[in-house]
N, C-alpha and C positions, 0 to 999 in steps of 0.2 A: 329538064328537071335534074338530070345528073350534073349538068354544068352548074346549076344553082347550088346544089349540095356541095359540090367540090369547092366553089367559091366560098361557101360558108365554112368549110373545113380550113381552107387557107386563111380566112379571116380569123378564125379561132386560134390558129397557130401564131398569127401576128399578135393578138391580144395576150395570149399565154406568155409569149416571150417578152413583150413590152412591159407587162406588169409583174413578171416573174411569178406567174400563178402556179401554185402547187398545193398539196393537201394541207399545208400549214396556213393557208389563206382561204377566205371566203370571197366570192364575187357576187355583188348585189347590183342588179341592173334596174334602175328606177325609170319606168316608162312615162311617168307623169300623166297617165290616163285617169288615175284616181289619186288626187293629192293627199287625201287623208290616209289612204292605204300606204302610200310611200312614207308618210310620217310615222305610221305605226310600225312599219318595217324597220325604220331607223331607230325608233324608240326601243324596240325589242331585239335589236342587233346584238347587244351583249349576251342575251339569252341564247341566241343562235350560235354565236361564236363559242360560248361555253359548251353547248351541246355537241358541237362539231369538233371541239378541242383544237381550235385554230388560234394562231397568234394575232392575226390582224385581218381586216376586211378592206377590199377595194370596192368602192361604190362608184358606179358609172351612171351619169345622168346627163340630160340635155343642158346645153350652155345657159338656157333661160332659168334653170333651177339651181345651178351650182352655188351661187352666192348665198341663197337661202339655206341650202342644206349644209354648206360649210359653216355658216353661223350657228345653225341648229346643233351641229356636232362639235363645236369648238371646245377644246379641252380634252377631247378623246384622241389620244395620240396613236391608237391602234386602228384607226379608220382613216383611209386615204381616199379623197374624192377627186375624180377626174371627169372630164367632159367627153362625151361621145355623141356623134350625130344620131338623130332618130333613125336614119337609114341604116347606119352601122349597127345600132341596137337591134333593129328588126332582122338584119342579116344574121346576127348571132342567135337571135331567138328562133328564126326559121331553121337554122342548122340544129339547134338544141331540140326542137320539136321533132326532127328527123331521127336524131340519135342523142341519147342522154350521155354526153361526153364528160361530165364533171359533176360530182355529187354535191359540191359546196357552192353551187350557183343558184341564185333566186332571181326570177323575173317578176315584175309587178304588173304585167299586162292583164287587163280586164276586158278589153274590147277586141283583142286579136287572139285567135281567130274569131269569126263571127259567133260561133257557138261556145265561146269560152264559159265554162261552168262557174268560174270564180265571179265573173262579172254578173252572170245571171243570178247567182245566190245573193250577191250584195244588193242587187236591185229588187229582187222579188221575195226575199225572206227576211227574217229578223237577224241574220248574220251581219255583224258589223265589221268594220275594217280591222279592229284590233283582233277579233276572233280569227278573221281570215289570215292576217299576218302570222299569228302565233300557231294556229292549228293547220291551216291549209298550206301556207308557203314554207314556214319553218319546221313544221311537223313536231312541234313541242307537245308534250303530254297534257299541258294545261295552259291557261292564259295567266302568266305571272304578272304581278304588279309591275307597272312600268317604272323604270329607274329614272330618277330626275337628273 
């Protein structure tokens, strides 16, 4: 267990240095477990960056999704999309689950861990992906109209 946490910490240090992560940036990790949730997270990313007073966002996603999200965000120069393997995303998430090491990070996991409440609410209640992105993940005070 301690070795797993230590490897997670080392991995976070590598990510932090590689992407020059600091409090003027947001880090968004798209798990691709719920495609619509990932889309809503990206649609409302300007609202999140405004709330957090950050200059830009780094979006990490699996290689299978990068071309779609790059096209989706084309024209937005304050968002930088990079690929990361699912294994590395999970390593980062596991470490974050142990210690909340950065305030400007959002993960879109809905199935991990098994008792993930976000996934449960999306499946069993009237909460939709837009509500989840704005209120649960971004902690906005309301659901703003999506910017086109």
